[in-house]
N, C-alpha and C positions, 0 to 999 in steps of 0.2 A: 572215576566219575567226579570226584572232588575237583580235580584239575580242570575238567571241562566246565564245571559250574563257575569256578573262579575266573577262568578266562572269559566266560560269557558275561559275568558281572563287570570285569575290567573293560570289556568292549562297550558295554552300555554306559559305563562311567565316562569313557573317552568320548562317546557320542554326545552325552549330556554336556561335557566340558566344551566340546566344539560348538554346540548350539548356544551355550552360555556366552562364549567368546563372540559369536556372531551377533547375539542380542546386545552385548555390551558395545560393540562397534556401531550398531545401528542406533542405539540410544545416544551415543556420543554425537552422531551425525544429526539426530533430531534435536538434541540440546543446542547444537551449534546453529541450526536453522532457526530455532525459536529465538535464540539470542540475536541473530541478524534481524529477525522480524521486529523484535522489541526495539532495537536501535532505529530501524526504519520508521516505526510508528512514532517513536519519540521525536525524531526529526520532523515528521509530518505535523505533529502537534505543535512543535516549536514554530515551524513555518506558518501554520495557520494562525497561531496566536500573534505572530509578528504581523501578518497581513490584516488581521482584525484590528489590532492596535493602530496600524498605520492608516487604515481606512476610517477609523473613528476620529483620528486626529486631522485628517485631510478632507473631511466632508465639507463641500462648499456650502456657504450660507444660502445661496440661491442658484438655481439652474440658469445658465447663460444660454441665450439663443444666438443664432448666427447674425452677424451684422446685416442690416437692411440693404446696404450697398452691394453685397455679394450674393444675396439670395432673394430673388424676386418671389412673390407669392406663388407663382406658377411653378418655379423651380423648387421651392421648398416643398410644395405638395407632391411633386413628382419624386422627390428624393425620399419622402417618408411613405409614399404609397406603394413602393416596391416591396414584394414579399421578402421577409427575412429568411436567410438560409437556416436559421435556428428555430423556425416555427413562428407562432404568433407572439412575437415579443413586443 
């Protein structure tokens, strides 16, 4: 009877070890994915900061309108009256 109990305990310990190994592998994968996300987010923040910095430095002092020789008043109205593909912009 003692050998049977001992083998049953060993079988359960092996199952626990296998499950622990699987969990360790999955945790390593999750850590790797989180690390990749952190790198991606850092890059996006860097790009956004670069774009914000560039737009604040290159903001024109005044908005320019098209030259009168190339845009008649009727042409200018028809160009701006068309609906925008991005909604009411």
